[in-house]
N, C-alpha and C positions, 0 to 999 in steps of 0.2 A: 802418226799418219792417219789421215782422214779416209774412212772407208765408206763414205756416203751417208745419207740420212737413213733413219730408221725410227722405230718406236719401242718404248719400253713396255713390259707387261703391266707395270703399275706406276703410279706417281711416287716420287721420292719424298720422304718426310725427314727433315733434319731431327737429330736426336738431342742436340743442345744448341742454344738455350731452349728451355720450355716455351710453349706458345704464351705470349703475353695477353692474348685475346682469346675468347671462346671461338672454337672452330667447329662448325656444324651445330645442329640444333636437335635436342632430344627433349622428352617430357620433363627431364630434370631441370631444364633451363627456363621453364615456364613460371610466370608470376605465382608467388605463394604467400602474399601478405596475409591472406585469410583463407580458410578452407573453402569458402564460397567462391572466391575469385579463382582459386586453383581449379575447382571443379568446372567452372565456366570456361577457363582456358583449355582444359582437356577436351571439353565438348567442341570448342571452336576448331581446334587443330585436327579433329577427325576428318575434316574436309581438305586437309593439306598434307603434303609429304614432308616429313622430317627425316634427317639423317646426318651422317658425318660430313666433313668437308669434302667437296667435289661431288656431292649428290647432284645428279643432273636435273635440269628443269623437267617437270612432268607435264603431260598434255592436259590442258584445262578442258573440262567437260561440263556441259550444261547440267546443273543440279548435281554435280559430282565433284571430282578433284579440282581444286582451284590453283594448284601450282606447288612449288617447292619453296619453303621458308629457309633462308640461308644465312649463316654467319661465317665470316664477316660479311658486311653488306656490299652492294655494288660499289660503294665508296671506299671500301676497305676498312680495316680496323684503325689504321693510321692515315694512309694516303697523305694528304696535306695536313699538317706541315712537317711531318717527320719527327725525328728525335734530336737529342743533343748528347754529345760525348764529353766526358771528363777524361781526357787523354792521360793525365798524370795518374789518376786513380784507377783507370781502366774500367770505367762504368758508363754504360749507355742508359739514358733516360728516355722513355718512350711514352708520349700521350696517346691514348686511344679511346675509341667509342664503341660500345656494344649496341649497334643498331642493325636489326636484321632487314633483309630485302626479300621480296617475293619474286620468283621467277617462274613463268609458266609458258608453255608452248601453245600456239594457236595455228590453225591451218593456214598455209601460205595462200597468196593471191593466185587465182586461176590464171594459167597462161604464162607465169613467170618461171616455172620450173623449180620454184622453191617450195618444199613440202611444208615446212613449218617456220614460224617466226617466234621470237621471244616477245611475249605480250607486255611485260612490265618489269620494272626494277623497283617497284614500290608497292603500296597497297597492303602492307602487312596489317592484319586486323588488330584492334585493341580490345581490352576487356574493360567495359564500362569506362571508356576513355583513358584507361591506364595502359602503360606498355605491356605487350604480351610477354616479353622476356623479363625475368627478374633482374634486379640490379646486382652489381653496380653498372651504371650506364656509361659513365666516363671514368677514366682511371689514368694514373701515372705508374709506370713500372720501372724500377731500377734493376739493371742486369749487369752482373759481374762478367766482363768480357774474358777474363782469365780462366775462371772456372766454368763458365757457361751456365750459371744459375741465377735465379731471381733473388735479389737481396731484399727488396720490399716491393709491395704493390698496394696502392691506396686509391680510394675514390677521389676524383678530382671535381670539386664543386659541391655545393650544398644540395639537399633534397629539393627539387622544384616545388614552388608554391602550390601548383595545382594538385600535386600528390599529397602534400601536407594537409591541404584543405578539403580533400576528397571526402564526401559524406560516408563512403563505405570504409574509411580508414580512421575515423575518429576513435580515439582511445587505443589504437593499435601502435605498437612500438616499431616505428619504421627506421631502419638503419640509414646512415648517410649513403645516399644513392649515387652521388655524382650527377653530372648533367649530360644530356643528349645533344652535345654540340662539340664540334672539333675545336681543340685548343688552338690559340693563336700562335703558339710556338713557345719554346723553352729557352732559358738562359742559365748557364752554369757558371758560378763563380767559385772562389776557393772554398767556401763553406756552404753556400746556399744554392738552391734551384728555384728560379722565378718562373711563374706560369700564370697566364691569364685564362679567361674562360672562352674567348672567341666572340665573334660578332653577335651571336644569339644568347650570350651568357650575361652574367652580372658584371657591373662596373667595378671590378676588383682585380688586383694583381697580388698573388700570393707568393710568399717566400717560404720555401720548405727547407728543413735540414736535410741536406742531400745524403747523409749517412743513414737516416732513420725514416724519412718521409713525413716527419711531424711538421705541422704548420708553426713557423716561427713568428710570422707577422702577415697581416693583410693590409695592403695599401688600397684605400678607397679612391677610385678615380672621380674627378669632378663632374664628368658627364656620363658617357656611355661606356660600353665594354671595350676590351682590347681587340684590335684587328690585325696586329702584326707582331713579329718577334720583338721581345725586349732586347735592348743593347745596353752595354755599360762602358764607361770610360772614366778616366781620372783627369781632373782639372784643378789646379791650385791646391793640390794635396788632398782633395776630396773626391770620393767616388760618387758617380751619378748613374741613375738608371733612367733610360728613355724608352717609352713604348708608344706605338701608334694606337690610337683609340678613336672613338666617336664622341662628339659632344652631345649636348642635350637635344640638338636638332638633327642628329645623325650625320653630321658633317665631320670629315676626317681631321684629326689634329694630332700633334705630338705632345705627350705629357712627360715631364721630367721630374725626378725626385732626387734629392740629395741624401745620401746615407749618413747616419751619425758616425 
């Protein structure tokens, strides 16, 4: 029976499965490739509010607080395109991106009756043109839907070239970071998981072992990156993979592969 609307004393948090993306921002999430970059990041965030998920936007002040840095971002950890399910194995595969957003409050327009406005959903500072938040930036997570546990989690995509070539990182062992772009979608087959890097990624379609997350093969696309979900079908006794992608002139096309 419905007893009307109301409010709860606190937001509810699911206990299973664990979060597949970082929720909230703390100093532990800041870049730590080198001690110098780490120290600079700590100095930068002195002018921002950090906190757990649901930390509210803070009032932006001249020469003072510049707002709240939040994870997931305004676009979510997943948002588009969502995940893919292997119904037989009971496994959910989720592509996600660790990209923070900045939320601040500014005074409302006089005469409107609105006290404050959200000022921005972007504008997160960088550290010498490097992401403020440490990697991985893009990842794929496999979740056991029966046990509610993460089976594996891997960076999706290589380390971006601008990070590899950054002058402050020469000689530094940088782990595989994944990429800061939404995946174009996942395809699950009987043994493999296919994933592209999305419209701002590399022209490649990867095949992962869905049991372990290990890369089995990388299919190089003839033009640009993937822009849509891969699909698969059988014809004349052979399996084919088709994916939407961009050509060298950034015009949409379909690219088909025949599996051995």
